[in-house]
Biopython code that builds the backbone (N, CA, C, O; Angstrom):
import numpy as np
from Bio.PDB.StructureBuilder import StructureBuilder

atoms = [
    (1, "MET", "N", (-13.974, -11.162, 15.993)),
    (1, "MET", "CA", (-13.947, -10.070, 15.261)),
    (1, "MET", "C", (-12.788, -9.350, 15.347)),
    (1, "MET", "O", (-12.149, -9.424, 16.397)),
    (2, "SER", "N", (-12.267, -8.458, 14.170)),
    (2, "SER", "CA", (-11.193, -7.547, 14.230)),
    (2, "SER", "C", (-11.582, -6.325, 13.851)),
    (2, "SER", "O", (-12.656, -6.178, 13.266)),
    (3, "GLU", "N", (-10.765, -5.285, 14.132)),
    (3, "GLU", "CA", (-11.077, -4.172, 14.078)),
    (3, "GLU", "C", (-10.356, -3.425, 13.119)),
    (3, "GLU", "O", (-9.149, -3.644, 13.221)),
    (4, "HIS", "N", (-10.673, -2.551, 12.145)),
    (4, "HIS", "CA", (-9.660, -1.907, 11.495)),
    (4, "HIS", "C", (-10.233, -0.200, 11.432)),
    (4, "HIS", "O", (-11.341, 0.215, 11.091)),
    (5, "GLU", "N", (-9.149, 0.481, 11.849)),
    (5, "GLU", "CA", (-9.484, 1.951, 11.893)),
    (5, "GLU", "C", (-8.752, 2.744, 10.940)),
    (5, "GLU", "O", (-7.667, 2.319, 10.540)),
    (6, "ARG", "N", (-9.337, 4.156, 10.408)),
    (6, "ARG", "CA", (-8.658, 4.724, 9.498)),
    (6, "ARG", "C", (-8.850, 6.309, 9.947)),
    (6, "ARG", "O", (-9.837, 6.471, 10.665)),
    (7, "THR", "N", (-8.176, 7.372, 9.692)),
    (7, "THR", "CA", (-8.860, 8.720, 10.407)),
    (7, "THR", "C", (-8.368, 9.569, 9.085)),
    (7, "THR", "O", (-7.324, 9.387, 8.458)),
    (8, "ILE", "N", (-9.196, 10.356, 8.876)),
    (8, "ILE", "CA", (-9.159, 11.430, 7.706)),
    (8, "ILE", "C", (-9.427, 12.786, 8.374)),
    (8, "ILE", "O", (-9.951, 12.904, 9.481)),
    (9, "MET", "N", (-8.986, 13.872, 7.537)),
    (9, "MET", "CA", (-9.435, 15.252, 8.070)),
    (9, "MET", "C", (-10.175, 15.640, 7.110)),
    (9, "MET", "O", (-10.170, 15.168, 5.974)),
    (10, "ALA", "N", (-10.983, 16.696, 7.594)),
    (10, "ALA", "CA", (-12.229, 17.370, 6.853)),
    (10, "ALA", "C", (-12.256, 18.906, 7.393)),
    (10, "ALA", "O", (-11.891, 19.176, 8.538)),
    (11, "PHE", "N", (-12.612, 19.665, 6.684)),
    (11, "PHE", "CA", (-12.908, 21.090, 6.928)),
    (11, "PHE", "C", (-14.122, 21.548, 6.621)),
    (11, "PHE", "O", (-14.767, 21.145, 5.653)),
    (12, "ASP", "N", (-14.597, 22.629, 7.626)),
    (12, "ASP", "CA", (-15.784, 23.266, 7.165)),
    (12, "ASP", "C", (-15.568, 24.602, 6.354)),
    (12, "ASP", "O", (-14.451, 24.875, 5.913)),
    (13, "ASP", "N", (-16.617, 25.402, 6.172)),
    (13, "ASP", "CA", (-16.547, 26.731, 5.435)),
    (13, "ASP", "C", (-15.679, 27.516, 6.142)),
    (13, "ASP", "O", (-14.953, 28.142, 5.369)),
    (14, "GLN", "N", (-15.436, 27.760, 7.405)),
    (14, "GLN", "CA", (-14.912, 28.543, 8.312)),
    (14, "GLN", "C", (-13.419, 28.115, 8.549)),
    (14, "GLN", "O", (-12.676, 28.751, 9.297)),
    (15, "GLY", "N", (-13.075, 27.116, 7.934)),
    (15, "GLY", "CA", (-11.632, 26.617, 7.936)),
    (15, "GLY", "C", (-11.361, 25.679, 9.497)),
    (15, "GLY", "O", (-10.275, 25.275, 9.912)),
    (16, "ARG", "N", (-12.403, 25.552, 9.997)),
    (16, "ARG", "CA", (-12.373, 24.411, 11.038)),
    (16, "ARG", "C", (-11.911, 23.068, 10.608)),
    (16, "ARG", "O", (-12.310, 22.519, 9.582)),
    (17, "GLU", "N", (-10.916, 22.485, 11.569)),
    (17, "GLU", "CA", (-10.741, 21.067, 11.031)),
    (17, "GLU", "C", (-11.213, 20.107, 11.821)),
    (17, "GLU", "O", (-11.282, 20.490, 12.989)),
    (18, "VAL", "N", (-11.636, 18.792, 11.615)),
    (18, "VAL", "CA", (-11.986, 17.854, 12.549)),
    (18, "VAL", "C", (-11.395, 16.537, 12.105)),
    (18, "VAL", "O", (-11.436, 16.319, 10.894)),
    (19, "MET", "N", (-10.845, 15.614, 12.898)),
    (19, "MET", "CA", (-10.247, 14.440, 12.615)),
    (19, "MET", "C", (-11.554, 13.509, 12.702)),
    (19, "MET", "O", (-12.333, 13.540, 13.654)),
    (20, "ILE", "N", (-11.682, 12.712, 11.624)),
    (20, "ILE", "CA", (-12.673, 11.706, 11.876)),
    (20, "ILE", "C", (-12.309, 10.384, 11.781)),
    (20, "ILE", "O", (-11.776, 9.911, 10.777)),
    (21, "ASP", "N", (-12.600, 9.694, 12.892)),
    (21, "ASP", "CA", (-12.045, 8.289, 12.878)),
    (21, "ASP", "C", (-13.079, 7.386, 12.301)),
    (21, "ASP", "O", (-14.237, 7.433, 12.715)),
    (22, "ILE", "N", (-12.698, 6.548, 11.338)),
    (22, "ILE", "CA", (-13.645, 5.409, 10.771)),
    (22, "ILE", "C", (-13.135, 3.968, 11.112)),
    (22, "ILE", "O", (-12.051, 3.500, 10.763)),
    (23, "GLN", "N", (-14.149, 3.316, 11.891)),
    (23, "GLN", "CA", (-13.803, 2.066, 12.193)),
    (23, "GLN", "C", (-14.677, 1.195, 11.788)),
    (23, "GLN", "O", (-15.881, 1.444, 11.833)),
    (24, "VAL", "N", (-14.200, 0.063, 11.341)),
    (24, "VAL", "CA", (-14.887, -0.875, 10.610)),
    (24, "VAL", "C", (-14.612, -2.459, 11.332)),
    (24, "VAL", "O", (-13.450, -2.863, 11.383)),
    (25, "SER", "N", (-15.543, -3.167, 11.784)),
    (25, "SER", "CA", (-15.617, -4.389, 12.493)),
    (25, "SER", "C", (-15.615, -5.292, 11.262)),
    (25, "SER", "O", (-16.493, -5.232, 10.401)),
    (26, "VAL", "N", (-14.605, -6.111, 11.228)),
    (26, "VAL", "CA", (-14.572, -7.433, 10.398)),
    (26, "VAL", "C", (-14.694, -8.680, 10.796)),
    (26, "VAL", "O", (-13.796, -9.154, 11.493)),
    (27, "LYS", "N", (-15.705, -9.384, 10.476)),
    (27, "LYS", "CA", (-15.837, -10.644, 11.007)),
    (27, "LYS", "C", (-14.819, -11.646, 10.621)),
    (27, "LYS", "O", (-14.390, -11.508, 9.476)),
    (28, "GLU", "N", (-14.334, -12.626, 11.316)),
    (28, "GLU", "CA", (-13.210, -13.408, 10.826)),
    (28, "GLU", "C", (-13.911, -14.667, 10.003)),
    (28, "GLU", "O", (-15.077, -14.868, 10.341)),
    (29, "LEU", "N", (-13.480, -15.385, 9.163)),
    (29, "LEU", "CA", (-14.113, -16.425, 8.328)),
    (29, "LEU", "C", (-14.912, -17.249, 9.160)),
    (29, "LEU", "O", (-16.120, -17.437, 9.015)),
    (30, "GLY", "N", (-13.999, -17.853, 10.259)),
    (30, "GLY", "CA", (-14.642, -18.897, 11.083)),
    (30, "GLY", "C", (-16.068, -18.152, 11.925)),
    (30, "GLY", "O", (-16.813, -18.975, 12.457)),
    (31, "GLU", "N", (-16.364, -17.036, 12.028)),
    (31, "GLU", "CA", (-17.424, -16.316, 12.752)),
    (31, "GLU", "C", (-18.569, -16.576, 11.608)),
    (31, "GLU", "O", (-19.668, -17.053, 11.891)),
    (32, "LEU", "N", (-18.204, -16.230, 10.374)),
    (32, "LEU", "CA", (-18.973, -16.079, 9.364)),
    (32, "LEU", "C", (-19.801, -17.510, 9.290)),
    (32, "LEU", "O", (-21.018, -17.426, 9.454)),
    (33, "THR", "N", (-19.306, -18.644, 9.087)),
    (33, "THR", "CA", (-19.678, -19.733, 8.795)),
    (33, "THR", "C", (-20.888, -20.196, 10.099)),
    (33, "THR", "O", (-21.598, -21.198, 10.020)),
    (34, "HIS", "N", (-20.900, -19.336, 11.112)),
    (34, "HIS", "CA", (-21.831, -19.726, 12.451)),
    (34, "HIS", "C", (-22.844, -18.646, 12.713)),
    (34, "HIS", "O", (-23.702, -18.626, 13.595)),
    (35, "ALA", "N", (-22.555, -17.646, 11.677)),
    (35, "ALA", "CA", (-23.390, -16.432, 11.952)),
    (35, "ALA", "C", (-24.565, -16.197, 10.827)),
    (35, "ALA", "O", (-24.546, -16.812, 9.760)),
    (36, "GLY", "N", (-25.547, -15.290, 11.150)),
    (36, "GLY", "CA", (-26.556, -15.140, 10.172)),
    (36, "GLY", "C", (-25.994, -13.875, 9.195)),
    (36, "GLY", "O", (-24.804, -13.582, 9.076)),
    (37, "PRO", "N", (-26.870, -13.345, 8.673)),
    (37, "PRO", "CA", (-26.641, -12.082, 7.944)),
    (37, "PRO", "C", (-25.615, -11.107, 8.474)),
    (37, "PRO", "O", (-25.765, -10.709, 9.629)),
    (38, "VAL", "N", (-24.775, -10.754, 7.891)),
    (38, "VAL", "CA", (-23.646, -9.652, 8.396)),
    (38, "VAL", "C", (-24.151, -8.361, 7.895)),
    (38, "VAL", "O", (-24.384, -8.067, 6.722)),
    (39, "SER", "N", (-24.284, -7.650, 8.920)),
    (39, "SER", "CA", (-24.841, -6.065, 8.590)),
    (39, "SER", "C", (-23.931, -5.357, 9.404)),
    (39, "SER", "O", (-23.167, -5.830, 10.246)),
    (40, "GLY", "N", (-24.127, -3.853, 8.980)),
    (40, "GLY", "CA", (-23.640, -2.703, 9.913)),
    (40, "GLY", "C", (-22.495, -2.084, 8.996)),
    (40, "GLY", "O", (-21.781, -2.885, 8.392)),
    (41, "GLY", "N", (-22.272, -0.757, 8.851)),
    (41, "GLY", "CA", (-21.356, -0.138, 8.192)),
    (41, "GLY", "C", (-20.410, 0.448, 9.286)),
    (41, "GLY", "O", (-20.554, 0.312, 10.501)),
    (42, "PRO", "N", (-19.465, 1.094, 8.671)),
    (42, "PRO", "CA", (-18.220, 1.800, 9.410)),
    (42, "PRO", "C", (-19.126, 2.623, 10.621)),
    (42, "PRO", "O", (-20.306, 2.961, 10.529)),
    (43, "ALA", "N", (-18.234, 2.829, 11.738)),
    (43, "ALA", "CA", (-18.838, 3.533, 12.765)),
    (43, "ALA", "C", (-17.741, 4.837, 12.670)),
    (43, "ALA", "O", (-16.515, 4.724, 12.708)),
    (44, "LEU", "N", (-18.526, 6.128, 12.532)),
    (44, "LEU", "CA", (-17.994, 7.386, 12.358)),
    (44, "LEU", "C", (-18.220, 8.306, 13.341)),
    (44, "LEU", "O", (-19.322, 8.691, 13.732)),
    (45, "ARG", "N", (-16.778, 8.764, 13.863)),
    (45, "ARG", "CA", (-16.845, 9.691, 15.111)),
    (45, "ARG", "C", (-15.814, 10.607, 14.829)),
    (45, "ARG", "O", (-14.949, 10.331, 13.997)),
    (46, "THR", "N", (-15.827, 11.689, 15.454)),
    (46, "THR", "CA", (-14.544, 12.552, 15.457)),
    (46, "THR", "C", (-13.514, 12.277, 16.826)),
    (46, "THR", "O", (-13.841, 11.806, 17.915)),
    (47, "ARG", "N", (-12.459, 12.641, 16.469)),
    (47, "ARG", "CA", (-11.350, 12.059, 17.415)),
    (47, "ARG", "C", (-11.986, 12.472, 18.881)),
    (47, "ARG", "O", (-11.684, 11.770, 19.846)),
    (48, "GLU", "N", (-12.782, 13.499, 19.042)),
    (48, "GLU", "CA", (-13.244, 13.747, 20.410)),
    (48, "GLU", "C", (-14.508, 12.841, 20.863)),
    (48, "GLU", "O", (-15.029, 12.865, 21.978)),
    (49, "GLY", "N", (-14.909, 12.002, 19.714)),
    (49, "GLY", "CA", (-16.111, 11.178, 20.038)),
    (49, "GLY", "C", (-17.388, 11.688, 19.778)),
    (49, "GLY", "O", (-18.373, 11.244, 20.369)),
    (50, "HIS", "N", (-17.465, 12.664, 18.869)),
    (50, "HIS", "CA", (-18.796, 13.340, 18.627)),
    (50, "HIS", "C", (-19.291, 12.548, 17.329)),
    (50, "HIS", "O", (-18.517, 12.222, 16.429)),
    (51, "PRO", "N", (-20.358, 12.335, 17.326)),
    (51, "PRO", "CA", (-21.118, 11.597, 16.280)),
    (51, "PRO", "C", (-20.915, 12.321, 14.652)),
    (51, "PRO", "O", (-20.946, 13.544, 14.518)),
    (52, "VAL", "N", (-20.717, 11.420, 13.525)),
    (52, "VAL", "CA", (-20.588, 12.055, 12.311)),
    (52, "VAL", "C", (-21.378, 10.807, 11.362)),
    (52, "VAL", "O", (-21.431, 9.584, 11.487)),
    (53, "SER", "N", (-21.936, 11.753, 10.388)),
    (53, "SER", "CA", (-22.822, 10.953, 9.512)),
    (53, "SER", "C", (-22.315, 11.276, 8.088)),
    (53, "SER", "O", (-22.267, 12.460, 7.756)),
    (54, "TYR", "N", (-21.938, 10.328, 7.236)),
    (54, "TYR", "CA", (-21.388, 10.605, 5.886)),
    (54, "TYR", "C", (-22.534, 10.919, 4.922)),
    (54, "TYR", "O", (-23.433, 10.101, 4.726)),
    (55, "LEU", "N", (-22.496, 12.016, 4.371)),
    (55, "LEU", "CA", (-23.398, 12.517, 3.352)),
    (55, "LEU", "C", (-23.403, 12.053, 1.965)),
    (55, "LEU", "O", (-24.458, 11.952, 1.339)),
    (56, "GLY", "N", (-22.193, 11.748, 1.431)),
    (56, "GLY", "CA", (-21.536, 11.370, 0.135)),
    (56, "GLY", "C", (-20.873, 12.547, -0.360)),
    (56, "GLY", "O", (-21.030, 13.705, 0.027)),
    (57, "GLY", "N", (-20.075, 12.091, -1.307)),
    (57, "GLY", "CA", (-19.456, 13.411, -2.092)),
    (57, "GLY", "C", (-18.406, 13.942, -1.376)),
    (57, "GLY", "O", (-18.067, 15.091, -1.661)),
    (58, "GLY", "N", (-17.814, 13.343, -0.496)),
    (58, "GLY", "CA", (-16.791, 14.001, 0.637)),
    (58, "GLY", "C", (-17.293, 14.773, 1.714)),
    (58, "GLY", "O", (-16.586, 15.260, 2.596)),
    (59, "GLU", "N", (-18.535, 14.877, 1.628)),
    (59, "GLU", "CA", (-19.147, 15.536, 2.804)),
    (59, "GLU", "C", (-19.632, 14.839, 4.018)),
    (59, "GLU", "O", (-20.112, 13.728, 3.793)),
    (60, "PHE", "N", (-19.618, 15.282, 5.412)),
    (60, "PHE", "CA", (-19.756, 14.722, 6.580)),
    (60, "PHE", "C", (-20.451, 15.698, 7.218)),
    (60, "PHE", "O", (-20.102, 16.878, 7.174)),
    (61, "SER", "N", (-21.585, 15.236, 7.920)),
    (61, "SER", "CA", (-22.420, 16.095, 8.994)),
    (61, "SER", "C", (-21.831, 15.806, 10.243)),
    (61, "SER", "O", (-21.531, 14.649, 10.536)),
    (62, "VAL", "N", (-21.613, 16.890, 11.112)),
    (62, "VAL", "CA", (-20.893, 16.663, 12.428)),
    (62, "VAL", "C", (-21.773, 17.880, 13.390)),
    (62, "VAL", "O", (-22.087, 19.039, 13.121)),
    (63, "THR", "N", (-21.972, 17.115, 14.486)),
    (63, "THR", "CA", (-22.556, 18.045, 15.502)),
    (63, "THR", "C", (-21.612, 18.032, 16.639)),
    (63, "THR", "O", (-21.446, 17.053, 17.368)),
    (64, "LEU", "N", (-20.942, 19.278, 16.769)),
    (64, "LEU", "CA", (-20.138, 19.491, 17.979)),
    (64, "LEU", "C", (-21.060, 20.277, 19.024)),
    (64, "LEU", "O", (-22.061, 20.968, 18.830)),
    (65, "PRO", "N", (-20.378, 19.935, 20.205)),
    (65, "PRO", "CA", (-21.339, 20.357, 21.440)),
    (65, "PRO", "C", (-21.551, 21.981, 21.573)),
    (65, "PRO", "O", (-20.616, 22.782, 21.560)),
    (66, "GLY", "N", (-22.843, 22.307, 21.695)),
    (66, "GLY", "CA", (-23.242, 23.402, 21.844)),
    (66, "GLY", "C", (-23.513, 24.382, 20.688)),
    (66, "GLY", "O", (-23.795, 25.577, 20.772)),
    (67, "GLU", "N", (-23.360, 23.591, 19.551)),
    (67, "GLU", "CA", (-23.425, 24.072, 17.995)),
    (67, "GLU", "C", (-24.396, 23.154, 17.300)),
    (67, "GLU", "O", (-24.588, 21.976, 17.603)),
    (68, "GLU", "N", (-25.062, 23.910, 16.211)),
    (68, "GLU", "CA", (-26.028, 23.059, 15.331)),
    (68, "GLU", "C", (-25.063, 22.181, 14.365)),
    (68, "GLU", "O", (-23.848, 22.374, 14.391)),
    (69, "GLU", "N", (-25.555, 21.366, 13.649)),
    (69, "GLU", "CA", (-24.902, 20.495, 12.760)),
    (69, "GLU", "C", (-24.338, 21.268, 11.680)),
    (69, "GLU", "O", (-25.088, 22.016, 11.054)),
    (70, "SER", "N", (-22.915, 21.175, 11.329)),
    (70, "SER", "CA", (-22.135, 21.602, 10.503)),
    (70, "SER", "C", (-21.628, 20.588, 9.247)),
    (70, "SER", "O", (-21.432, 19.391, 9.459)),
    (71, "ILE", "N", (-21.470, 21.093, 8.154)),
    (71, "ILE", "CA", (-20.776, 20.194, 7.094)),
    (71, "ILE", "C", (-19.441, 20.509, 6.893)),
    (71, "ILE", "O", (-18.949, 21.630, 6.766)),
    (72, "PHE", "N", (-18.814, 19.264, 6.873)),
    (72, "PHE", "CA", (-17.385, 19.192, 6.770)),
    (72, "PHE", "C", (-16.791, 18.404, 5.510)),
    (72, "PHE", "O", (-17.044, 17.223, 5.273)),
    (73, "ARG", "N", (-16.160, 19.032, 4.917)),
    (73, "ARG", "CA", (-15.598, 18.204, 3.723)),
    (73, "ARG", "C", (-14.091, 17.766, 3.543)),
    (73, "ARG", "O", (-13.209, 18.486, 4.011)),
    (74, "THR", "N", (-13.783, 16.617, 2.885)),
    (74, "THR", "CA", (-12.482, 16.089, 2.862)),
    (74, "THR", "C", (-12.202, 15.883, 1.325)),
    (74, "THR", "O", (-13.086, 15.545, 0.537)),
    (75, "ASP", "N", (-10.900, 16.114, 0.975)),
    (75, "ASP", "CA", (-10.569, 15.884, -0.282)),
    (75, "ASP", "C", (-10.027, 14.353, -0.600)),
    (75, "ASP", "O", (-9.747, 13.956, -1.732)),
    (76, "ASP", "N", (-9.930, 13.552, 0.638)),
    (76, "ASP", "CA", (-9.495, 12.236, 0.612)),
    (76, "ASP", "C", (-10.427, 11.441, -0.747)),
    (76, "ASP", "O", (-11.650, 11.399, -0.887)),
    (77, "PRO", "N", (-9.559, 10.979, -1.458)),
    (77, "PRO", "CA", (-9.871, 10.275, -2.586)),
    (77, "PRO", "C", (-10.892, 9.076, -2.417)),
    (77, "PRO", "O", (-11.734, 8.698, -3.232)),
    (78, "ASP", "N", (-10.656, 8.651, -1.362)),
    (78, "ASP", "CA", (-11.718, 7.376, -1.090)),
    (78, "ASP", "C", (-13.152, 7.807, -0.678)),
    (78, "ASP", "O", (-14.025, 6.992, -0.378)),
    (79, "PHE", "N", (-13.318, 9.100, -0.687)),
    (79, "PHE", "CA", (-14.669, 9.676, -0.199)),
    (79, "PHE", "C", (-15.035, 10.632, -1.218)),
    (79, "PHE", "O", (-16.120, 11.190, -1.058)),
    (80, "ALA", "N", (-14.386, 10.916, -2.176)),
    (80, "ALA", "CA", (-14.747, 11.936, -3.161)),
    (80, "ALA", "C", (-16.012, 11.727, -4.161)),
    (80, "ALA", "O", (-16.300, 12.597, -4.983)),
]
sb = StructureBuilder()
sb.init_structure("model")
sb.init_model(0)
sb.init_chain("A")
sb.init_seg("    ")
for serial, (resi, resn, name, xyz) in enumerate(atoms, 1):
    if name == "N":
        sb.init_residue(resn, " ", resi, " ")
    sb.init_atom(name, np.array(xyz, "f"), 0.0, 1.0, " ", f" {name:<3s}", serial, name[0])
structure = sb.get_structure()
């Protein structure tokens, strides 16, 4: 299995920035012939390792330590 990673920047209404790492595991063709159904989407985490959920429309839910969940937005065209 190989890994592909991409990083995007997102901002909340207060102007705070988070770097979101998007990691996708890709099964090699040889593995697919011997495997059952392939499932699982990309893993989303902040650069510091905090969990991230993609809400759609360029919005991400991020929970930082000691804080309530916050909405961060990106203008990355792949997530608009």
